[in-house]
N, C-alpha and C positions, 0 to 999 in steps of 0.2 A: 827656760822661757817664763817670764812672769805672767801670772794670770791677770787678765784685764778686769778691773773692778769698777770701771766708770759707767755703771749701769744707768746713772742719772743723766749722762750726757747724751745728746741727740745722736751722736755718731755711733753709739754702741747700745744696741737694744737686746742683745742676746747673750752677753757674757762670753762671747767667743774669745779664745786666746789669741786670735789673729785680728788685726785691723781688717776692716771690710774692704780689702784691696782686691782688685780684679785686673788681670789675672794674679793669682796668689804667687808671691815671690818664692824662690827656692828655699831660702832660710830667712826667718823673721824673729826678732826678739823685741818685745814691746814692754813698756813700763806703764805707769799710772798717772803721769803728769800731763799738764797742758800749758800752752803758752799762747798769748795773742799772736796774730800774724799782722805785721804792719801793712797798712794799705799801700804804702810806698815801698814794699819789700824789694830789696835789691838782689838780683842774681848776677854774680860776677864769675868770670871764667878766664882761664888762661888761653882759650882757643877762639880764634876769630872766624872760624868756619861759618859760612853764611847760614847753613841750616840750623846750627846751634844758636846763632844770634837771633834768627827769626823765631825759633822756639822760645827763647828767653823773653822776647817781646810779647809773644802770644800768651804765654802762661803768666807773665806779670800782669797783663790786662785781665786774664781769666780769674786769677786769685784776687785781684783788687775788687772785682765785682762781688765776690763772696756770695754767689747765688745758691750754692748747694746746702740744703739742710735735709739730712736723712730723715726717714720716718721715725717717729718717737712713740713711746707709750702714752696712753691717754692721761695718766696721772703725773706726767712729767711737765712741769710748768717753768722751771728755771734750771740753770746750769751754774756750777761753781765758777767763780771769777778767777782767772789766772792772775799771777802776780808778776809775770815777766813777758817780754815780747820778742818774737823772732823777727829780726830786721834784715838779715843778710844770709844768703845761701851761696856757698862757694862750689863751683862746678869745675872739676879738674879732669881734663882729657889727657890721658897718658901719651897717646899718639895722635896729634892734631895734624893730619895730612891735608893735602889739597885735593884729595879724591872727592869728586863732586857728587857722584851718584852711588847709592847703596847697591850692594851686589850680594849674590848668594854666598853665604859663608862668612859674612862680616861678623866681627866680634861685637855682640850687643850686651855684653855683661856690664854690670855696674854695682857699686855699693852705695848705700845711703845711710848716713848717720845724722841723727838729730840729738843733741845733748840734753842733759838734765835741765829742767827749768831752773834758770839762774839769772843773775843780773844781765848776762850776755849770752843768752841762748843762741846757739849756732847750728847750722845745718851744712853738711858737706856731701856732695855727690862726686864719686870718682868713677871714671869709666875708661875702658880700654880704647874706645873710639868715640867719634861724634855720635854715632847711631846709638851706642849704649847710653850716652849722656841724655839723649832724648827720652829714652825709656825711663831713666831714673827721675827725670823731671816730672814725667807723668805720674810716677809712683808718689813722689812728694806731694803733688797736687791732690792726690786721693787721701792723704792724711789730713788735709785741711777741710774745714766745714764752717758753716755759719751756725753758731750755737743758739740756744733758745733765747739768749739775751740780745741777739742781733750782732754778736761779735764774731769776727773771723779768727778762728783758733786752729792750732795744730795739736793733735792729741796723742796720747799714749807714749809720752816721753819717759825715758830716752828710747829712741828707735835705732835699731841696727838691722840692716837688710843687706843681704848678698844675693844677687839675682842674675840669671841668664836664661835664655830660651832653651827649651828642650829640642825644638826643631828649627832649622834655619829658614825654611819656607813656610810662612804662615799667611795663607792667602784667603781672599774673598773674591769670588767670581760674580760679576754682574753682567747680565745679558742686556744690551742696549738696542737689540734689533727687533725683538718681538714687540716691545713698546719702547718709546724713546724717553730718555731722561735728560733734562736740561743740564748744562754744565754746573749750575749751582747745586743740583741734586747730587752729582758725582763728588763735588767738593765736600758737601756735608757728609757724604758717606766716607770719604777719606778722613775727615775729622774724627768721625766715630771709630774708624779703624785704628787711628793713632791712639785714641783713648783706651783701646783694648789691646794695643801692642801687636796688631797685624803689621806685616811688612811687605805684602804683595797684593796689588790690585790686578786680578786677572780680568782683563777687559774683553769679554766676548762681544766684539764690536759690530760684527755683521752676521747675518744668517739668511735663511731662505726668504724671510718676510721683508727685509729692508736692508739697504746699504747706506747707513746714515753718516758716512764719513766722506769728506771731499776726496775726489780722485783727480789728480792732475794729468795722469797719462790717458785717462778716459773720463772726462768730466761728466758724461751722460750717466755714468754709474750712479752717482749721487743725485744728479738732477732727476733721473727717472726712477731711481731705486730708493731714495729716501721718501718718507711719508709726506714731507713738504720741505720747502727751502728752509723753513724755520726749524725743522727737525733734522738738522745736519750739523755735524762737527767739522769745522774748518781745520786746516793744518794748524792754524794758530790756537784754536780751541784745544786740540790734542796736545800741543806743546805746553799750553797753560796748565792742563790737567797733570801732565807729567811733572812739571815744575812744582805745582801745588803738592803733589805726592812726595816728591823728592825732599822738600823742606820738612816733611813729617817722617822721613826715613822709610818711605814706602816705594817699592819698585812697581813699575807698570809693565805688565806682559800682555801684548795684544794677541788675540786669537782671530785668525781669518780661516774659517772652517771650509775645507775643500777635500775631496771633490763633491761630497754630498752637501746638503743644506745650502745650495747655491741657486735656487730657483730665481732669485732676484736678478741674477746676471742675464737671464733671458730677456729682460727688458731692453738690453743693449746689444747683446751678442747671442741671439737665439740659435745661430748656426753651430755654436760649440756646446749646446745643451742637449740633454736627453730627458724624456719622460716629463716634460714640463706640464704642470697643472693637470694631472691625470684625474679628471673629475668624471663621475662621482667616486670612482674607486682609487682615490689618491693613496689609500692604505697599501695597495700593491707595490707602490713605487717609493714610498717615503714613510718616515716615522710619524710625521704630522704634515698637514697641508701648509703651504703649497709644495707639491713634489717638483723635482728637478735636480739633475746631477750633471756635472761636467762630463763631456765625452772624452775618454782617455785615449782615443785613437788619433785625434786630430792634432797636427802641429800647431794650429791656431790656439788650441786649448793651452798648450804649454807656453806659447807666447804671452797669453793672458796671465797665467799663473806667475811666470817670471816677472812680468810687469808689476803685478801686485806686490810681490816680495821686494822688488827693487824700489818701489815707491815707499812702502810703509816700513820696511826694516830700518832704514836710516832715520826715520821719524821717531822711533822708540829706542832709547839708548841701551836698554837692558840687553844682557847677553842672550836671553831666550826669546824665541818667537814660536807661537803655537799655531799649528796648521790643521788642527781638528782631526779629520779622517774618521770620525765616529759615524755610526749608523749608515754606512755605505750600503746601498740597496742593490743586491746582485740581480734581483728580478728586473729592475729597471734596465740595467745594461744588457742582460741576456735576452730581453724581448725587444730591444732596439735592433731593427733588421741589419744594419751595417755591422754592428758589433757582434750579433749572433753569427752572421756569415763569417766574420773574421775568426771567431772562436772555433767554429766548426772546421774551418780550413786549416787552422794552425794547431789544433788540439790544445790550445791554451785555455785558461779558466779566468773567471773574474778575479781570483786572487792574483794571477799574473798581471792583469791590467792594473790592479791597485798597487802592486809592487812597483811597476814601472812609474806610476803616477807619484807615489810617495818617494821613491828613490830620486826621481828627477827633481821633485820639490825640495828634498833635503840638499841636493846639489846647489839649488838657488840660494838656500839659506847659508850654506857654507861659503858661497861666493860673497855673501854679505857679512861674513864673520858672525853668524848667528848659530846658536845651538837649538836644535828642534825640540819642541814638545808636541806630544801627540796622544790621542785617546787610546785606550787599551785594546780596542778591537783589532788594530793593525797587527799586533803580535799574538793575541790570544785567539782570534777567529781566523785571521788570514795567514798567520804564521810568517809574517814578514821579518826580514833581517834589517834592523835599523843600525845606524851609527851607534857605537857603544856609548857615546856620551849623551844620547837622546834621553829625555825624561818622559816617562810613560805615566799618563794620568788614569787612575782606576776609578770607575764610577758604578759598575753594574753589580758588584758584590764585594763585601769586605774580604772574602776569601781570595779574590783575584789578586790581591796585593802579593800574596805568597807566590802565585804563579809567575808574576812579572819579575819579582825579585830573583826567582830561580833562574831566569834568563839573563841575570846580571845587569839589569838596567836600574837606574835610579827611578824612584816611584813617588808620585803624589797620590795620597790616599784620600778619597772623598766619596765613599760609597753612598749611593742615593738612599740606602736604607737608614742612614743617619744624618747626612749633611746636605740633602736637597730641601731647601726651605720652601719651595713652591708646592711641595706635596701636601695633599689632604685638604685642599681648598675647594674640592669639587671639580668635576670635569668641565672643560671649556668648549667641547665640541657641541654644536647644535644637534637637535634631533636625538638627544640622549637623556631620556627622563630619569635614568638611574643616577646620573650626576656624579659618578665616582671619578677620581683622578687615577691615572695609571699607577701612581706610586703611593697610594694610601698606605698607612694613615698619616695624619699630620705629625710632623717631627717636632714635638714639643721640646723645650730646652733640656729637659732631663734625658731625653733620647739623644739629642745632639751631644750632650755632655758625656754620655756613656760610650762613645766611640773610642776604640783603641786602634790607632793606625797600624800598630805592629802586633796585633793579636796573633798568637800562635806562631810567631816567628822567633825561634829560639837562638839562632846564631847571631852573635853580635855583629859580624860582618854583614849579614843579611839585613839586620835592623838598621845599620848605617846607610843602606841604600834607600830607605824610606826617609826622604828629606823633608817631609811635611805633608801638607794637604791644603785644599781649598774648600771652604764652605760655600755652597753654590746657590745663587738665586736666578733661576730661569723665569722669564717675565711674561709668559702668556697671560697671566692674570694680575700683573703688577705694573703700575705706572707711577707717576709722580705723586698721586693721591694717597697711595698706601705703601710706598717704598720703605719708609722708616719703620713702620710697625711690623712689616713683614720680615725685615732683616733683624731688628733689634728688640729685645736683648738676646734672641736665640743665637745669633751669630757670635755674641760674646761668649757663649758656652764653648763654641769651637775654639775661640781665641785662647781660652784657658787650657784646653786640651793641648794645643800646640805650643803654648809658651811654658806652662808649668809641668806638663807631662804627668807621670805617675807620682804617687806620694813617696815619702822617704823610705818606705818599705817595699817599693816597687809594685804597689797595688794601684788599681784605678782609684781616682779620688771620689769621695762620697758626695753625691748630689744632695744628700740631707745636710751635710756641713756647708755645701756651697750655696744653698738656697738663700740664707740671710745675706750673703755677700753679693750674689747676683741681683737680689732685690735692691740692695743699695746702689749697685752699679746702674740699674735701670733708672732709679731716681736721679742719679748723677748725670746720666746721659740726657734725661729730659731737661735738667737744669742748664745743660750746655746746648740746648736747641735741637736735640735729636728726639723725635717723637716716638720713642720706644713704647711698645704696647705693655700694659700691665700683665704681670704674671699671676696675680691673685687679688682678691679684694684687699683694700687698704688695711682692714682689720687684721688680716693675716700678716701683712708686712710689719704691722705694729706689735704683733704678738707671735714672734717666731716659734715654730714647733707646735703651735696649736691647730694648724690646719693640715697636719700630716695624715696620710692614710692610716687608719687604726690598725693595730697589730691583729693577726689572726686570733680568733677566740680558741 
């Protein structure tokens, strides 16, 4: 690999041997040359797939704008003038099928070659699938920048990249129930996800506080359950978000959390609920207010759950459907008179009730040809037996990944200790002068970056069961005013963990090495309309390595 010597160029401020690409590709070879990029750059392809055609149109416009200029050193005032121009990029897809939607396990590998600066500088992207081509185009876009002379250039030629993701599921969870996010916010988030090679939008669409999505089997669910008519996603809105995501190679997995986190259902069907709004001691019956759980004894409850699955499962094309089942409160059920009487007379337990609920719900999913996703408590706390193809999401401890893998299930790893971006912003409960959040401290980007989803899992077969993870944003204290800065660029740190994996020696990647690259990615995101928060003073971004923690004396 050639050492990068372009210290006078605005794209390179630290002398790194890598381009400041994010996430870092698996293998990279870079040179020292530059070429202009034609403002009318042509991206041509052998594949007429609509997602690829849409991506080519979007990136052609993005590159023509030439808005991105990385941070520079104070004493840099000009850049060398290239002598050649990149006018054409060839994108070759080896298998251009008519498969419309991305799916778990798609081949997202690609290679990218940009030749030596010459009279006819050329670039070539070759991918196994359409979805790999999308990732390669994003990487190419990160090699381009507006230099200090106002020219759009591509740097570090010749470039040779061979790349593929470490994990097939690279997700971001957004909670739209605690606070509502307009469709434009979700689209912008999907854009940022594509810029960081995420491929799953985990849409935690409803929760105890609100039901912000249109219901056709029970219209009052949204009419009474959404914060307002304007804070409701219609079926057309949902379909539009799924399509917007699809064109970016992103799957959308919905989560309808049951039987807990369902207080909002009491606005319409109070007869199937228990422990609704247990004030002031809501803490006895729920993880947070408002309390309320579905009653697992009533046939009407299961009619409701089946109707939910039957309405929303066909709306989401993805194979997976998440039904939550986290934080089920046994005190709630065991202090409800009818349930307590039933348990006493039968000798059954709350675990048996949850088993019936989960197994029945899984049957509804199977009838809709969906594979279930569920939070970890179902098998770790209640020892339930799930269909073997179920995916279990781990959130309470990084060590719990090993416990779930030992049961033979596929796992999504997103321990709150690393990947809960809402943590550390202070408590949101009133009458709480200490003001601490339950999951302090704040998960700064280096903490996010340090997460190893397969830590202490030694068997290759067990590691293969860890299919990826979700970086999570629960939104008790987030709405449209602070969405971007709460997510970005910290979520980008998780994106690199999931795409790039460990280094060539099998070791966790260095946050020290990553800093200059994530700094540049942050500025790149801002140039693309994502209001990502700064990581350091601008002086530090312009002087890499000079704001590090001093070594011990």
